[in-house]
N, C-alpha and C positions, 0 to 999 in steps of 0.2 A: 655799508658805505663803501663806495669804490672811489679810487683816486688815481688819476692818470696825469703824467707830465705831458702836456700838449704843446710845449713851446716850439717844437720842430714841425708841428703839423699845421695844415691850413685851417684857419678858423672856419666853423661850420657855415657862417653866413657871410659870403663875400659880396662886395658891392656889385651891382648889376653891370654886365659888360657894356662898355660904351657910355657909362654914366658920366656926366660932366664933373670935373674935379670939384667945382664949387658946391655941387649938390651934396657932398658927403664931408663938408669941411668942419662940422661941429663934432668935437670929441667929448665924451663924458664917461661916467661910471654908473652902472646899474646899482641902485641902492635899495630897491624893493621889487618884489615879484609876486604876482598872484595869477596863475594860469598864463595867459598870453598878454597880460597887462604888466608893464614894467615902468618904474620911475627911474629916470636917468638924471643924475646930477651933473651939471656942466661946470666948467672951470670957475665961473663967476659965482657959484653957489646956487644959482637958479635951478629949477627942476622942470622936466617935461614928462608928461605921460606918453609913453612910446609903445609901439607895436612892431613886431618883426615883419619883414617882408616875406611873403610866401606863407605856406601852411605850417611849416615846422618852426617851433619856437627856438630851441637850441641855445638860448641865453640863460645866464645865471647871475644871481647877486654877486657883485665883486668884479664882473666883467667890465673891461674897458671897451667902449664901443664908439663907432662913428654913426651919426644920425643925420637925417634930413628933416629940418623943422617943418611942421605943418600947422598952420594957424598960430594962435598966440601962445599956446602952452602944450602942444602935442608934437609928435615926431615919429619918423619911421626909422627903425634900426637897420642900417645898411650893412655894417661890418662889425663882427666881433674880433677885436684885436687879439694877438697871440696871448695865451694864458701860461702861467707857470704851473698851474694844476687845476683840476676840476674834480669836485667831490660829489659823490652821489651814493645813495643806498640802492641795493638791487637784490632781487631774488629770481626765482625761475620763471616768474611771470612778467616782471617789468623792472626797469630801473628809473630812478628819479634823481636828477641832478639838482643841487640846491645851493652851491657856493663855489666860487673860483678865486684863484689868486690869494689863497689863505697862507698866512705865515705860521700861525699857532692854533692848535685845537684845544679848547677848554672843555674838559669833560666833567660835567657836574654830577656828582653823586651825593648821597645823604646818609647820615647815620640811621635815619628811619624815613620812609619805608626801606626795606632791605633792597639794596641795589643788586643788579645782575652782574656777576663776574664775567659771564659770557659776553654780554653786550658791551661791557667796559673793555674787555680784551679785543673785541671786534673793532671798536672805535680806535683803539690804539694801533691795531694792525693797519687800518685804513690810513691813519696819519703817517705812520712810519713808511708805508709802501710808497708814499708820495714825497717823502723827505720833509714832512711837516712836524714841527716840534709839538709834542703833547704836554699838557699840564692838567693835573687832577685837582678839582676843587671839591673838598669834602665839606658839605654843608650840614647845618643843624647840629653843630658841635655843642650847643647848649644842652643837648640830651646826653649829659655826662655819663650816665650809667651804661649807655650802650656804645659809647665812643671807643673803648678799648677793643671791642669785637670788630668794629669797622676798621680800625687801624691794623689789626691783625690780618684781615682779609686783603688789605692794600699792601701789605709788606712785600709780597713777591714783585709787585709792580714798582714800588719804591726802590727795591733792590736793583732794578734795571736802570736807575738814575732818573726816573720820571719825577719831577717836582710835585709835591702834594701840599696844597695850601688848605689849612683848616680854618673855617670861619662859620659864622652864623649870618645869613643874609638879612636877619632882623636887626643887625647893627651896621647901618650904612657907613658910618664914619670908619669903622674898623675894616669893612669890606674895601673901601677906597684905599686905605693905608696899606693893606696887605696885597691887593691885586694890581693897583695902578702901575707900580714900577715894572711889573711883568708884561703889561699890555702896551706901554708907550712905544710909538714908532712901528707898530705891527698891525696887520689885519688879523683879527682874532675871531674864530668861529666858536660860538657858544652852543654846546650840544649836551643834551641830557635826557634821560628817561622821564616820562611823565611822572609828576609827583615829587621830583627831587628838589623843588624850590627854585627852578631856573628863572621863572618870571620875577619872583621876589628879588633874586640876585640882580637881574637886569635892571629893575627899578632902583636898586640901591646904587648901582654904578652910574645909571643915567636917569635921574629923577623925572626928566621930561619924556621918557620913552613911552609912557602910557598915552600921553597927549599926541605924540607923533604917530603912534599906531592908529589912533582914532582918526586923525587927519588923513592918513594914507588910505584907510578903508573908505572914508567918505569920498576922497578924490577919485577912487577907482569904482565908485558906485557899488561897493561890496557890502555896505551896511556894517553890521557888527563884525569886528575883527575875528578871523577864524584861525585855527591852529595850523592851517596849511600854508600860511604865508611866511616869507623870509624877508628880513630887512636888515640893512646896514645902518648903524648909528655911529656918529663921531663922538668919541669920548672926551670929557672935559680934561683939563690939564692934569698930567703931563701929556695927554693926547693918545693917539692911536684910534683904531676903528674896531667896532664890535658887530659881528653878524649874528643875529638871533635867528635860530632855526626852530622848526616845530619839535615838540617832544616826541619821543618814539618808544615803541614797545618791541620792535623787531629791528634787526640790523643785518641785512644781507650783504654779502661780498661776492656775489655771483660773477661779476665781471673782472675780478682780479685774475691775472695770469698766475701760473705756479711761481714764476720769478717774483711777481708782486707780493704773493703771500709770504714767501721766504723772507723778503725784504721787510715785511711787517713783524718779524720776530728777530730783533737785533741780537738776542742772546745766541742765535745760531751762527752768527758771522764768523767768529773765531773757530768753533768746532768744524764748520764746513771745510776749512782748509785741510783737515785731516781725512776727508772723505776719499775713498779709493776711486770712485767713479765721478766723472765731471757732471753727469746728469742724474745724480743721486736724488731720490725723492725724500730721503731721510725717514723711511718707514720700515723697510725690512732688508735693505741691501747690506751685504757683508762689507765690513770695513767702513761703516758710516760713522763719521766723526760726531754727528749730532746724537745718534743713538748711544754712542760711547759716553758722551757728556751726560746724557740723561741717566744712564746706569750709574755714573759716578756721582750723581746728585748735583751736577753743575747746572742743570736745566730743570726748572720747576715742572713736575708731572702734570699739573693742571694747565699750565701754559702749553705744554706739548700736546695734551689732549685737545685743546682748542685748535691748534695747528692742524691736527688730523681731521677734526670736524669740518673746518673750512675747506681743506683740500678735498675731502670726500664730497661735499656739497658741490664744489665746482666741477669735479670730475663727473658727477651724476648729471649736472646740467649740460656738460659737453656731449655726453652720450645721448641725451634726449634730442639734441639738435644735430 
């Protein structure tokens, strides 16, 4: 996943030059996406099936947009308004954006099947690099015999101050009680490996999510809902929004810059102040504060190894191009 702060950049889809002001007067928010099909929710709560002008899509769920109505329930996306951030997963072949203007990343993992420390760490790095607050949801805590091992694996992340909420998605009332206060007033992105129980958790938070998903798929003539779509739901009281994204088994960060990667490891922040060189990569330079902290046991070796892997992948990608 890659995340960039784009608030100072031009939106990728600007209104056509010379277009009448009245033609782009409707403003809304993208709440669902599937390929070049988008559902835009307007201020009055109504929705329109919209398509971007031109060949390049460029839009993501969570985007604020200006549209030109077409017919009774369709429209053309003229402008994507400035974003606070844009999240996407990337590798050496391609990148795929899937959400924007996110306040909090909810990373769903489970007691069983075994979650990937690598993928969890990459999701955290993507969130921190964009200034997005992460929250870990440890699901399937009813598997009590295996719970201590899962807690032990999460200990290095919890030590960094990341909140960890333990629950079972099979208990909807407890899910709402434990999670709702953390979600209110925020746009939350729900992210998780396949098999972690993310869909069950979504249905516990929003009982109507299944029906809304089927309605969305029918409206877009997509038939059965697929795992490639992303959708924003409005949470019941006390409120907030929840963006559901497809499950994943790989999590590339190829488009992060070196500065982005370092920002994704907050435990480096204080040790970096002791680095001798301003452009230190924190790998082999003499007088490196991060390496000194690592040797002193102040930085978890597994976390540092993840930093090295991400940096190596990005450097290799730059050399190919």
